[in-house]
Every structure is written in structure tokens, then in C-alpha cells.
C-alpha positions, 0 to 999 in steps of 0.5 A, a space after each residue: 530673263 537673260 543672264 549676264 555673260 562673264 568674259 575673260 579677265 585682263 590677266 587671263 588674256 595676258 596669260 593666254 597670249 604669252 603662252 600662245 606666242 611662246 609656243 608659236 615662236 618655239 615652233 615656227 622660228 626653227 622651221 622658218 630658218 630651215 625653210 627660208 635658209 636664213 640664220 635662226 637669229 634673223 628669223 627668231 628676232 623677226 618672230 619675236 617682233 611679230 609675236 609682240 605685235 601679235 600679242 598687242 593685236 590679239 589682246 585687242 582683237 579677242 576683247 572685241 570678239 568676246 564682247 561681240 559674242 557676249 552682246 549676242 548672248 553667246 558665251 565666248 569660251 563655248 564657241 561653236 566650231 564655225 565661230 572658232 573658225 571665224 575667230 581664228 581666220 579673222 585674227 590671221 587676216 588682221 595679222 597678215 595686213 599688219 605684218 607683210 611689209 615688215 616681213 618683206 623688208 626684214 627678210 628681203 623678200 618680194 611681195 609674192 615671196 612674202 605672200 607665199 610664205 605668209 600663206 603657208 605660215 597662216 595655214 599652220 597658225 590658223 590650225 594652231 590657233 583653233 587647237 590652242 584656243 579650244 584647249 585653253 577654253 577647256 583647261 581654263 574655262 570662265 565660270 558663269 554666274 547662275 544669277 539672272 541679269 537684273 533689268 
């Protein structure tokens, strides 16, 4: 007998995403301005735009990833170390593909410069995503029903 796995609500996903992006902007905008020798307003505005795009992408990506886990009988908030790495890496790959042209244009970078910058940021963000998701799952777990799934 298989039990139904409960995944995060839409409201919980929005809370997760907003807190994730606010903390990330607060960390990366000042760092990016220093490293790129750009005005914090320019880097901050780009960070906000990319965060809004990432929030929409994240809501969709996480919903699909959670559904995939649930359909395979895995509880999304109890992901293994490897599944968390796959989750974070897949998310970042999707963001790179959708953000690179905008970053190049906004900051006036060549594709190689943008890729190098993105590689460095992606390394930071993958680690941050892993730590944030794990912490969030521990602080805000999704209660599971003990009732078996009815056939």
C-alpha cells in the first residue's frame, strides 16, 4: 500500500522564493559591484531583474521537480544529498541559459566575460541554493499524512 506524498503549497513556494531572492540580492549585488567595478545601482538593478526572472523560473522548476519526486514515491523535503545537488545544478543550468544574453547586454560584456562571471556566480549560487533549500526544509517541513493512498 502506497501513501500519498504531500508537496509544498503555492503560498509556501512564494515565501521560499521571495526570501531566497532577497538574501541572494543582498549578498551578490554589493559583491558584483566591487568585482566588476560597476556602480551598485547598475548591478543591483540587473540583480533585481534577474531575481524576478529567477523567481518565476524557480516556482515552475521547483513545482515540476517536486511532482517528479512525488510521482517516484520520494518526499521532496527529504531529498538525499545527491538529489539536492541535482536539483540545485539543474536550476542553475536553466538560469544560465535564460540569463546570459541579458547579462552581456546590460553590463556590456563579451560572451567569454559573461560566461566567466556567470561561472563564478553559479558556483556561489549552487552552494547557496543547496544550503538554503536544506535549511528551509528543516525549518519549514511539509507534514505528511499517515493515511495510506486509496486505490
